[in-house]
C-alpha positions as CSV (number, residue, x, y, z in Angstrom):
1,M,0.1,-0.2,0.2
2,R,1.5,3.2,-1.2
3,E,-0.2,5.1,1.6
4,L,1.7,3.3,4.3
5,V,5.0,3.5,2.6
6,E,4.5,7.3,2.5
7,A,3.4,7.6,5.9
8,V,6.3,5.7,7.2
9,R,8.7,7.8,5.2
10,R,7.2,11.1,6.5
11,G,7.6,9.5,10.0
12,D,4.0,10.1,10.6
13,A,3.3,7.7,13.3
14,G,-0.5,8.5,13.7
15,E,-1.3,8.1,10.0
16,V,0.4,4.9,10.1
17,T,-1.4,3.6,13.2
18,A,-4.8,4.8,11.2
19,L,-3.8,2.9,7.9
20,L,-2.7,-0.1,10.0
21,E,-6.1,-0.2,11.8
22,A,-7.7,0.2,8.5
23,G,-6.2,-3.1,7.3
24,A,-2.8,-2.1,5.9
25,D,-0.5,-4.9,5.8
26,P,2.4,-4.2,8.4
27,D,5.1,-6.1,6.3
28,T,4.3,-4.1,3.4
29,L,7.2,-4.0,1.0
30,H,9.2,-1.0,-0.4
31,D,11.9,-1.5,-2.9
32,G,11.9,-5.2,-1.8
33,L,12.3,-4.7,2.0
34,P,9.4,-4.4,4.4
35,V,8.4,-0.8,5.7
36,L,9.8,-1.7,9.1
37,C,13.1,-1.4,7.5
38,L,12.7,2.2,6.7
39,A,11.9,2.9,10.2
40,V,14.8,1.1,11.6
41,A,17.1,3.3,8.9
42,A,15.5,6.4,10.0
43,Y,15.7,5.5,14.0
44,D,11.9,6.4,13.8
45,E,10.7,4.4,17.1
46,P,7.3,5.5,17.1
47,V,6.8,4.4,13.7
48,A,8.5,1.1,14.3
49,E,6.5,0.3,17.3
50,A,3.2,1.1,15.6
51,L,4.3,-1.6,13.0
52,L,5.3,-3.9,15.5
53,Q,2.2,-3.7,17.2
54,A,0.4,-4.4,14.2
55,G,2.4,-7.7,13.8
56,A,5.3,-6.8,11.7
57,D,7.9,-9.2,11.7
58,P,11.6,-8.3,13.0
59,L,13.0,-11.5,12.2
60,R,11.8,-11.8,8.5
61,T,14.7,-12.8,6.3
62,L,15.6,-10.1,3.7
63,P,17.4,-10.5,0.4
64,D,21.0,-9.9,1.8
65,G,20.3,-12.3,4.6
66,S,19.8,-9.9,7.2
67,T,16.6,-9.0,9.2
68,P,15.1,-5.8,10.5
69,L,16.5,-6.7,14.0
70,T,20.0,-7.4,12.9
71,R,19.9,-4.1,10.8
72,A,18.8,-2.3,14.2
73,V,21.6,-3.7,15.9
74,D,24.0,-2.6,12.9
75,G,22.5,0.8,13.3
76,G,23.5,1.0,16.8
77,S,20.1,2.3,18.3
78,H,19.7,0.5,21.8
79,H,16.1,1.7,22.0
80,M,15.2,0.3,18.4
81,T,17.0,-3.1,19.3
82,Y,15.1,-3.4,22.4
83,A,11.8,-2.7,20.8
84,L,12.1,-5.1,17.8
85,A,14.0,-7.6,20.2
86,T,11.2,-7.9,22.8
87,S,8.4,-7.6,20.3
88,R,8.5,-11.4,20.2
89,I,8.8,-12.8,23.8
90,P,10.7,-15.2,23.9
91,L,12.9,-14.5,21.1
92,P,14.3,-17.7,19.5
93,A,17.9,-18.9,20.6
94,P,19.6,-18.6,17.4
95,A,18.1,-15.0,16.6
96,R,19.1,-14.2,20.4
97,A,22.7,-15.7,19.6
98,E,22.9,-13.6,16.6
99,L,22.0,-10.3,18.1
100,L,24.5,-10.6,21.0
101,D,27.4,-11.7,18.6
102,R,26.6,-9.0,16.5
103,A,26.4,-6.5,19.2
104,R,29.5,-7.5,20.8
105,H,31.6,-7.5,17.3
106,W,30.4,-3.8,17.1
107,S,31.3,-3.0,20.5
108,E,34.7,-4.6,20.2
109,A,35.4,-2.8,16.8
110,G,33.9,0.5,17.6
111,A,31.3,2.3,15.4
112,E,33.8,4.1,13.1
113,A,35.8,0.9,12.3
114,G,32.7,-1.0,12.1
115,L,31.2,1.6,9.5
116,R,34.4,1.4,7.5
117,R,34.1,-2.4,7.5
118,L,30.5,-2.2,6.4
119,T,31.1,0.4,3.7
120,G,34.5,-0.5,2.4
121,L,35.2,3.3,2.3
122,T,38.1,5.3,3.5
123,G,36.9,8.8,3.1
124,P,36.0,11.4,6.0
125,V,33.1,10.4,8.1
126,E,30.5,13.0,9.0
127,R,29.5,13.2,12.6
128,I,26.5,14.7,14.3
129,R,25.2,14.7,17.9
130,V,21.8,13.3,18.3
131,E,20.1,14.2,21.6
132,D,16.8,12.7,23.1
133,G,14.9,15.8,24.5
134,E,12.9,13.8,26.7
135,I,15.4,11.7,28.6
136,G,18.5,14.0,28.2
137,W,20.6,11.3,26.8
138,W,22.9,12.0,23.8
139,C,25.1,9.9,21.3
140,E,27.0,10.0,18.1
141,Q,25.5,9.5,14.6
142,L,28.3,8.6,12.0
143,T,27.7,8.5,8.2
144,L,30.0,7.1,5.7
145,G,28.7,7.0,2.1
146,P,25.3,5.8,1.9
147,V,25.4,4.1,5.6
148,T,24.7,5.6,9.0
149,V,25.1,4.2,12.6
150,R,25.0,5.4,16.0
151,D,27.5,4.6,18.6
152,E,25.5,3.1,20.9
153,H,26.6,-0.6,20.3
154,R,27.8,-1.1,23.7
155,A,24.4,0.1,25.0
156,V,22.7,-2.4,22.8
157,L,25.1,-5.0,24.2
158,T,24.8,-4.0,27.9
159,T,20.9,-4.0,27.5
160,M,20.5,-7.2,26.0
161,E,22.8,-9.1,28.2
162,A,20.8,-8.0,31.3
163,L,17.6,-8.7,29.4
164,Y,18.9,-12.4,28.9
165,G,20.2,-12.8,32.5
166,I,23.9,-12.4,31.5
167,R,25.9,-11.1,34.6
168,T,28.5,-9.2,32.8
169,P,31.8,-8.8,34.8
170,F,31.8,-5.3,36.6
171,D,35.2,-4.3,35.2
172,E,33.9,-4.8,31.5
173,L,30.9,-2.8,32.0
174,V,33.2,0.0,33.6
175,A,35.3,-0.1,30.4
176,R,32.2,0.3,28.0
177,A,30.9,3.3,30.0
178,L,34.7,5.1,29.9
179,A,35.0,4.3,26.2
180,H,32.1,7.2,26.0
181,P,33.3,9.6,29.2
182,D,30.2,11.6,29.4
183,R,27.5,11.2,32.0
184,D,24.7,11.8,29.5
185,H,26.1,9.4,26.9
186,V,23.6,6.6,26.0
187,V,26.3,3.9,26.9
188,W,27.4,5.5,30.2
189,C,23.9,5.9,31.1
190,D,22.9,2.4,30.3
191,V,25.7,1.0,32.1
192,V,24.9,2.8,35.3
193,F,21.3,1.8,34.9
194,T,22.4,-1.9,34.6
195,L,24.9,-1.9,37.5
196,G,22.2,0.4,39.5
197,R,19.9,-2.7,39.4
198,R,22.4,-4.9,40.7
199,T,21.5,-4.2,44.2
200,D,24.1,-6.5,45.9
201,E,26.8,-6.0,48.5
202,E,29.4,-6.9,46.0
203,T,28.5,-4.3,43.3
204,W,28.4,-1.7,46.1
205,Q,31.8,-2.5,47.3
206,W,33.3,-2.6,43.7
207,S,31.5,0.8,43.0
208,R,32.9,2.2,46.3
209,D,36.5,1.0,45.7
210,L,36.3,2.6,42.3
211,L,36.3,5.9,44.3
212,N,39.8,5.3,45.3
213,H,41.0,5.6,41.3
214,P,43.6,8.2,40.6
215,D,41.3,9.2,37.4
216,P,38.6,11.4,38.2
217,L,36.5,10.0,35.1
218,H,36.6,6.6,37.1
219,R,35.7,8.3,40.2
220,L,32.8,10.2,38.4
221,L,31.6,6.8,37.1
222,A,32.1,5.4,40.7
223,A,29.9,8.1,42.1
224,D,27.2,7.6,39.6
225,L,27.1,4.1,40.2
226,L,26.9,4.5,44.1
227,L,23.9,6.9,43.4
228,S,22.0,4.6,41.1
229,L,22.5,1.9,43.7
230,I,21.2,4.3,46.5
231,L,18.2,5.0,44.5
232,G,17.7,1.4,43.8
233,D,14.7,0.1,42.1
234,V,12.2,2.8,43.5
235,G,9.1,1.2,41.5
236,K,9.7,-2.3,43.2
237,G,10.4,-0.6,46.6
238,N,14.1,-2.2,46.2
239,Q,16.4,0.4,47.9
240,P,18.8,-1.6,50.4
241,F,21.6,0.9,50.3
242,W,19.1,4.0,50.9
243,E,20.8,4.9,54.0
244,R,24.3,4.3,53.3
245,G,25.2,7.4,52.1
246,R,27.1,7.9,55.2
247,E,29.8,5.6,54.1
248,L,30.6,8.0,51.3
249,V,31.6,10.5,53.7
250,P,35.5,10.3,53.8
251,W,35.5,10.3,50.0
252,A,33.4,13.5,50.0
253,E,35.7,15.2,52.3
254,Q,38.8,14.9,50.4
255,E,37.2,14.8,46.7
256,E,38.8,17.8,44.7
257,D,36.9,17.5,41.4
258,P,33.5,19.1,41.4
259,R,31.9,17.0,39.1
260,V,32.5,13.9,41.3
261,L,32.0,15.9,44.6
262,A,28.3,17.1,43.2
263,V,27.3,13.5,42.4
264,L,28.7,12.1,45.9
265,L,26.6,14.8,47.7
266,H,23.8,13.8,45.7
267,A,24.0,10.2,46.7
268,M,24.4,11.2,50.1
269,T,21.5,13.3,50.4
270,H,19.1,10.3,51.0
271,D,20.8,9.5,54.3
272,S,20.2,11.8,57.3
273,A,23.4,10.8,59.3
274,P,24.7,14.0,61.2
275,E,28.1,13.9,59.5
276,I,26.8,14.3,56.1
277,E,25.2,17.4,57.1
278,A,28.5,18.8,58.2
279,V,30.2,17.8,54.8
280,G,27.3,19.7,53.1
281,L,27.7,22.8,55.1
282,S,31.6,22.6,54.7
283,Y,31.1,23.3,50.9
284,L,28.8,26.4,51.4
285,T,30.9,28.5,49.7
286,H,32.5,26.1,47.2
287,P,33.5,27.8,43.9
288,D,31.6,25.5,41.7
289,P,28.0,26.3,41.8
290,R,27.0,22.3,41.1
291,V,28.4,21.5,44.3
292,R,26.6,24.6,46.3
293,A,23.3,23.6,44.7
294,L,23.4,20.3,46.4
295,V,24.3,21.7,50.0
296,P,20.5,22.4,51.0
297,Q,19.5,18.7,50.3
298,T,22.2,17.5,53.0
299,V,20.8,19.6,55.7
300,H,18.3,18.3,58.3
301,R,18.7,20.2,61.6
302,P,16.4,23.3,62.0
303,E,19.3,25.3,63.6
304,S,21.2,25.0,60.2
305,L,18.4,26.6,58.2
306,T,19.5,30.2,58.5
307,T,23.0,29.2,57.1
308,V,21.5,27.4,54.1
309,L,19.2,30.5,53.4
310,T,22.3,32.4,52.5
311,L,22.2,30.3,49.3
312,A,18.9,32.0,47.9
313,H,20.8,35.1,47.0
314,D,23.7,33.1,45.3
315,E,24.9,34.6,42.2
316,D,24.2,31.3,40.3
317,P,20.5,31.0,39.1
318,G,21.1,27.2,39.2
319,V,21.9,27.4,42.9
320,R,18.9,29.8,43.6
321,E,16.5,27.3,41.8
322,A,17.7,24.4,43.8
323,V,17.4,26.1,47.0
324,C,14.0,27.3,46.0
325,H,12.9,23.9,45.2
326,W,14.3,22.8,48.6
327,L,12.4,25.5,50.4
328,A,9.2,24.8,48.4
329,H,9.3,21.1,50.0
330,H,10.3,22.2,53.5
331,R,7.5,21.6,55.7
332,G,8.8,23.6,58.7
333,S,6.9,26.5,60.2
334,E,9.9,28.8,60.4
335,P,8.8,32.3,59.2
336,E,12.3,33.0,57.6
337,V,11.3,30.3,55.0
338,G,8.3,32.1,53.8
339,D,10.3,35.4,53.8
340,A,13.1,33.6,51.5
341,L,10.4,32.5,49.2
342,A,8.8,35.7,49.2
343,A,12.1,37.4,48.0
344,L,12.7,34.5,45.4
345,T,9.1,35.6,43.7
346,H,11.1,38.7,42.4
347,D,13.8,36.4,40.7
348,E,14.8,37.2,37.3
349,R,14.1,33.5,36.0
350,Q,10.5,32.5,35.7
351,E,10.9,28.9,36.9
352,I,12.3,30.2,40.3
353,R,9.2,32.6,40.3
354,I,6.7,29.9,39.8
355,C,8.6,27.6,42.4
356,A,8.5,30.3,44.8
357,V,4.9,31.4,44.4
358,S,3.9,27.8,44.4
359,G,6.1,27.2,47.8
360,L,4.2,30.1,49.3
361,A,0.9,28.8,48.4
362,V,1.6,25.3,49.8
363,R,2.4,26.9,52.9
364,D,-0.8,28.8,53.1
365,D,1.1,32.2,53.2
366,P,-1.3,34.8,51.9
367,R,1.7,36.8,50.1
368,C,1.2,34.0,47.3
369,V,-1.9,35.8,46.1
370,E,0.1,39.2,45.3
371,A,3.3,37.3,44.1
372,E,1.2,35.2,41.5
373,H,1.3,38.2,39.3
374,R,4.9,38.3,39.2
375,I,5.1,35.1,37.4
376,G,4.3,36.7,34.0
377,P,2.9,34.9,30.9
378,V,3.8,31.4,30.8
379,D,5.1,29.9,27.2
380,P,2.1,28.1,25.8
381,E,4.1,25.9,24.0
382,L,5.5,24.4,27.2
383,P,3.8,21.6,29.1
384,F,1.2,22.8,31.5
385,D,2.8,23.1,35.1
386,E,0.7,22.0,37.9
387,R,2.2,24.5,40.3
388,L,0.6,27.3,38.5
389,M,-2.9,26.0,40.1
390,D,-1.3,26.1,43.7
391,V,-2.6,29.7,44.5
392,W,-6.0,29.0,43.2
393,R,-5.9,25.7,45.6
394,Y,-4.7,27.9,48.5
395,Q,-7.7,30.2,47.9
396,R,-10.2,27.5,47.7
397,R,-8.9,26.1,50.9
398,R,-9.4,29.8,52.6
399,E,-12.8,30.1,51.4
400,A,-13.7,26.3,52.9
401,A,-12.2,27.3,56.0
402,D,-14.1,30.6,56.0
403,G,-17.3,28.8,55.4
404,G,-17.5,29.7,51.8
């Protein structure tokens, strides 16, 4: 059906779904290939999902001997691979073995070497950064001649190994993450996610030992892993390390790299041990705003509140925003909290003004009504912020209390 082919090529997932529901064949061919291959090549996950839900075959053997699934692996998109691999449960053993072997081969070779091997070309490789706006992850997309791949193969391998119950050695996963030394890269994030679900003492100790490494990137990964272990699998209530942040105090006291220190502080904020607050307050005037922004979350004693409130006037807007969010969730009755929030309703950043007005409203502080006008027009293109209703809710509570 030509209409389906054109909708897939346009990336119109809604139209693709409508055509499939009207009876279009999800395995419709275009130039000898099923339209699922068009979606795979375009990294169009919504369209691929629509086709798979309608019954498109990810294991259909193509003229060159490949399948849509193996093409997804070669293309290096771990989300696309996961979608195709899990559309049939269980995946047949031969297909599973081929998927893992293929992903491992790409991971060991590297995206560029694999691309050159695949194309046989020696010219320059075009590189672009591709970002996932919703999750915040990024990867590099490489094109040589007619072929494009993404450098997510190590994430493909890591995800598939975990899916199939393969416990990849800790050091091997660490090496995969460090091959992409950026906290927001897909591979780094996937390794942290995978190890963070191994909520066992062995993984905790290995991660903590990694904090002793002389290279700050290794320590950054260690801090990320420890944070992930502490957060645990929140959806399943599995958080065995929730209150073990205090064990990280010696490293936080001596860490000099601000990136590592900020993640360590974040990991420690879920523990209320008094020594954690002491470490946090010691960094109140740290030169890096990422560190200062974490200080409020380490504080639990009322007598430390006044000290933390000095950060509400920090020169860095990110620090002020962090303090504002912390104050907005603070349920103590201290009047200085309301005063600090009222002052923040005059901040130059609208996000901070919204947060501060919301915080006042939740505290039943009547100053929220007048301060609401300082929020200003909100971008209609942005998702609606529920906090904008907090003043209205405050007024309804007041009316109900007054018998109205």
